[in-house]
LOVO-96033 format. One record per residue (C-alpha): x, y, z. Coordinates in nm, 4 decimals. Layout:
N
          u          v          w
          X          Y          Z
...
END
This chain:
268
          u          v          w
    -1.2803     0.3870     1.0281
    -1.3099     0.1586     0.7293
    -1.1435    -0.1836     0.7660
    -1.0113    -0.3187     0.4367
    -0.9196    -0.6754     0.3348
    -0.6154    -0.7353     0.1149
    -0.5279    -1.0334    -0.1036
    -0.1489    -1.0645    -0.0634
    -0.1640    -1.3797     0.1530
    -0.4005    -1.5408    -0.1004
    -0.1155    -1.5581    -0.3535
    -0.1457    -1.9405    -0.3793
    -0.5179    -1.9150    -0.4562
    -0.7213    -1.7541    -0.7368
    -0.8306    -1.3961    -0.6724
    -1.1937    -1.5090    -0.6846
    -1.1274    -1.7279    -0.3771
    -1.0253    -1.4144    -0.1847
    -1.3225    -1.2136    -0.3096
    -1.5604    -1.4947    -0.2144
    -1.4197    -1.4947     0.1385
    -1.4555    -1.1191     0.1783
    -1.8101    -1.1271     0.0399
    -1.9068    -1.3705     0.3174
    -1.7194    -1.1755     0.5858
    -1.8075    -0.8692     0.7871
    -1.5984    -0.6463     0.5607
    -1.7109    -0.4784     0.2401
    -1.3900    -0.3112     0.1170
    -1.0790    -0.4519    -0.0496
    -0.7305    -0.3424    -0.1459
    -0.5893    -0.5091    -0.4544
    -0.2306    -0.6310    -0.4373
    -0.1685    -0.6254    -0.8107
     0.0770    -0.8954    -0.9096
     0.0772    -1.2388    -1.0693
    -0.1116    -1.4632    -1.0401
    -0.3956    -1.2231    -0.9499
    -0.3345    -0.9258    -1.1795
     0.0016    -0.8839    -1.3466
     0.0320    -0.5119    -1.4273
     0.2865    -0.5780    -1.7008
     0.0600    -0.8079    -1.9006
    -0.2881    -0.7000    -1.7863
    -0.5336    -0.6641    -2.0735
    -0.8549    -0.4652    -2.0961
    -1.0523    -0.7905    -2.0939
    -0.8840    -0.9050    -1.7720
    -0.9400    -0.5744    -1.5973
    -1.3010    -0.5568    -1.7177
    -1.3668    -0.9059    -1.5828
    -1.2082    -0.8114    -1.2487
    -1.4250    -0.5011    -1.2233
    -1.7399    -0.7085    -1.2741
    -1.6095    -0.9694    -1.0286
    -1.5724    -0.7067    -0.7571
    -1.8980    -0.5282    -0.8331
    -2.1147    -0.8407    -0.8378
    -2.0081    -0.9066    -0.4789
    -2.0986    -0.5492    -0.3762
    -1.7423    -0.4819    -0.2649
    -1.5660    -0.1472    -0.2810
    -1.2114    -0.1297    -0.4168
    -1.0301     0.1245    -0.2000
    -0.6751     0.1002    -0.3327
    -0.4529    -0.0663    -0.5925
    -0.1068    -0.1653    -0.4717
     0.1183    -0.2936    -0.7506
     0.4045    -0.5214    -0.6508
     0.7122    -0.3014    -0.6422
     0.9569    -0.4443    -0.3890
     1.0629    -0.7652    -0.5630
     0.9732    -0.6879    -0.9227
     1.2201    -0.4880    -1.1403
     1.0576    -0.1604    -1.0357
     1.2647     0.1299    -0.9049
     1.1692     0.4922    -0.9681
     1.4917     0.6097    -0.8007
     1.7264     0.4032    -1.0162
     2.0198     0.5781    -1.1818
     1.9593     0.3487    -1.4803
     1.7420     0.5657    -1.7033
     1.5903     0.2687    -1.8881
     1.4857     0.0987    -1.5645
     1.3604     0.4257    -1.4151
     1.1469     0.5091    -1.7190
     1.0152     0.1531    -1.7319
     0.9187     0.1855    -1.3652
     0.7401     0.5149    -1.4266
     0.5439     0.3539    -1.7102
     0.4586     0.0599    -1.4830
     0.3010     0.2987    -1.2318
     0.1264     0.4943    -1.5058
    -0.0392     0.1737    -1.6242
    -0.1345     0.0966    -1.2632
    -0.2936     0.4404    -1.2305
    -0.4890     0.3834    -1.5527
    -0.6076     0.0455    -1.4252
    -0.7103     0.1961    -1.0906
    -0.9050     0.4640    -1.2756
    -1.0857     0.2008    -1.4835
    -1.1630    -0.0052    -1.1721
    -1.2935     0.3097    -0.9989
    -1.0378     0.2756    -0.7196
    -0.9485     0.6171    -0.5727
    -0.5924     0.5346    -0.4628
    -0.2632     0.3801    -0.5752
     0.0304     0.3056    -0.3443
     0.3782     0.3960    -0.4667
     0.7174     0.3417    -0.3060
     1.0094     0.5782    -0.3492
     1.2582     0.3287    -0.4863
     1.6225     0.3141    -0.3874
     1.9702     0.4083    -0.4972
     2.2899     0.2101    -0.4596
     2.3920     0.2062    -0.0948
     2.7543     0.2919    -0.1777
     2.6537     0.6176    -0.3466
     2.5291     0.9501    -0.2072
     2.1696     0.9328    -0.0879
     2.0996     1.2699    -0.2487
     2.1323     1.1205    -0.5971
     1.8600     0.8627    -0.5328
     1.6419     1.1248    -0.3635
     1.6652     1.3464    -0.6724
     1.5720     1.0639    -0.9102
     1.2844     0.9578    -0.6861
     1.1513     1.3125    -0.6540
     1.1578     1.3659    -1.0298
     0.9733     1.0386    -1.0883
     0.7150     1.1148    -0.8193
     0.6578     1.4548    -0.9763
     0.5798     1.2924    -1.3104
     0.3535     1.0321    -1.1505
     0.1720     1.2863    -0.9338
     0.0867     1.4927    -1.2400
    -0.0334     1.1826    -1.4241
    -0.2411     1.0760    -1.1209
    -0.3951     1.4233    -1.1107
    -0.5069     1.3874    -1.4729
    -0.6695     1.0532    -1.3896
    -0.8276     1.1627    -1.0616
    -0.6229     0.9205    -0.8497
    -0.4572     0.9821    -0.5126
    -0.0991     0.8573    -0.4881
    -0.0045     0.7220    -0.1458
     0.3702     0.7318    -0.0757
     0.5010     0.4589     0.1551
     0.8376     0.4702     0.3361
     1.0527     0.1568     0.3387
     1.2955    -0.0140     0.5756
     1.6600     0.0926     0.5740
     1.7499    -0.2469     0.4250
     1.5115    -0.1822     0.1337
     1.5617     0.1854     0.0522
     1.8048     0.4681     0.1215
     1.5530     0.7344     0.0185
     1.2661     0.7472     0.2727
     1.2640     0.5556     0.6008
     1.0905     0.7874     0.8492
     0.7806     1.0039     0.8789
     0.9947     1.3199     0.8710
     1.1616     1.2143     0.5463
     0.8202     1.1215     0.4106
     0.6897     1.4695     0.4916
     0.9948     1.6276     0.3305
     0.9333     1.4422     0.0038
     0.5604     1.5156    -0.0004
     0.6303     1.8854     0.0598
     0.9001     1.8918    -0.2091
     0.6671     1.7456    -0.4722
     0.3862     1.9756    -0.3533
     0.1144     1.8015    -0.5496
    -0.2554     1.7932    -0.4547
    -0.2555     1.4256    -0.5554
     0.0436     1.3013    -0.3514
    -0.0260     1.1879     0.0044
     0.1447     0.9813     0.2716
     0.0606     0.6469     0.4246
     0.1583     0.4553     0.7370
     0.2606     0.0902     0.7468
     0.2927    -0.0153     1.1110
     0.5416    -0.2925     1.0325
     0.7680    -0.0631     0.8292
     0.7265     0.2069     1.0964
     0.8423    -0.0225     1.3758
     1.1786    -0.0828     1.2095
     1.2814     0.2839     1.2223
     1.1438     0.2886     1.5015
     0.8520     0.5297     1.5359
     0.4938     0.5204     1.6624
     0.1653     0.6276     1.5007
     0.1904     0.9495     1.7033
     0.5063     1.0436     1.5117
     0.3283     0.9967     1.1797
     0.0257     1.2035     1.2786
     0.2486     1.4745     1.4256
     0.4741     1.4992     1.1206
     0.2197     1.4408     0.8449
    -0.1113     1.5797     0.9701
    -0.3861     1.5617     0.7093
    -0.1389     1.4376     0.4479
    -0.1638     1.0957     0.6145
    -0.4407     0.9315     0.4123
    -0.4062     0.5534     0.4461
    -0.2841     0.2857     0.6882
    -0.1499    -0.0678     0.6535
    -0.2198    -0.2096     0.9978
    -0.0023    -0.5163     1.0562
     0.2146    -0.6700     1.3248
     0.5930    -0.6806     1.2863
     0.6882    -0.8670     0.9702
     0.3458    -0.8006     0.8169
     0.1708    -1.0492     1.0424
    -0.1897    -1.0659     1.1555
    -0.2332    -0.8257     1.4510
    -0.1511    -1.0206     1.7657
     0.0774    -1.2724     1.5929
     0.3892    -1.0576     1.6454
     0.5385    -0.8475     1.9217
     0.4051    -0.5000     1.8398
     0.1504    -0.3324     2.0714
    -0.1244    -0.3412     1.8105
    -0.4122    -0.2588     2.0444
    -0.2187     0.0436     2.1708
    -0.1472     0.1481     1.8114
    -0.5145     0.1202     1.7264
    -0.6094     0.3372     2.0229
    -0.3540     0.6001     1.9169
    -0.4899     0.6001     1.5615
    -0.8453     0.6335     1.6859
    -0.7504     0.9101     1.9327
    -0.5878     1.1059     1.6507
    -0.9258     1.1508     1.4839
    -0.8197     0.9492     1.1786
    -1.1318     0.8225     1.0058
    -0.9931     0.6688     0.6872
    -0.9013     0.3199     0.5698
    -0.7185     0.0620     0.7784
    -0.5990    -0.2199     0.5541
    -0.4349    -0.5501     0.6489
    -0.1320    -0.6235     0.4281
    -0.0515    -0.9756     0.5441
     0.2630    -1.0967     0.3659
     0.4290    -1.3701     0.5722
     0.4433    -1.7118     0.4067
     0.3031    -1.8807     0.7174
    -0.0431    -1.7700     0.5988
    -0.0165    -1.8912     0.2391
    -0.1599    -2.2406     0.2953
    -0.4672    -2.1302     0.4895
    -0.5330    -1.7608     0.4183
    -0.8964    -1.7898     0.5254
    -0.7911    -1.8621     0.8829
    -0.5748    -1.5497     0.8786
    -0.8719    -1.3521     0.7508
    -1.0904    -1.4945     1.0275
    -0.8253    -1.4008     1.2851
    -0.8176    -1.0446     1.1517
    -1.1926    -1.0144     1.1899
    -1.1782    -1.1550     1.5432
    -0.9121    -0.8977     1.6276
    -1.1286    -0.6171     1.4867
    -1.4243    -0.7363     1.6928
    -1.2114    -0.7386     2.0084
    -1.0805    -0.3821     1.9750
    -1.4005    -0.2221     1.8479
    -1.6575    -0.3729     2.0853
END
């Protein structure tokens, strides 16, 4: 498996500070959380993206995935507001173009949400139509789209591995795949076994984090057991660490060190 560092918890530091840390670490792959102040998709210019590409390459790092901020920004591909929905589709299209330029093979996309006082089917329909458009665009650019389910408090479209499989099958695109986020998963609740059972080879990426998107071992989830289940499944792809809790913002390097210590413990 390929362990991947992610920059979310470096939000109070320049992106170069994160890249410097990874360069000196035991990891050689990164996932880019694309948002200000690191890379604002809305305002990103060719010069900025070109500089970032050189910044990654000069450190001999591999960019595995681009994950644009989409849970707190005005981004919602399932919105009934046509203007917002189309703006969101264009936001992801620009992300896909940026990923292509950066030579990243993957982009993460969330399904969006409808109003909770309206039929879920309406939001599902809007999301499916948007994902169909984005999957076709990703195919043209040679990018894999990774669809991530969300918590029931965040979305009323996809919350479980079965719903995730249903959407992937409905879109039926060679460029749309599924991903597992262990923190999101635990709120349903499910286990990695459920995801592998329901998604099979459509499961192409993993965010491996403790409950609340903490460093493995800092929460109450059985992370070592989860890792063993993932390994036993035969999964041999990327395992990325999307660390989001504010407790890590002041000293993200310590969190990164703790992640590496955890990896050493479970892989020795």
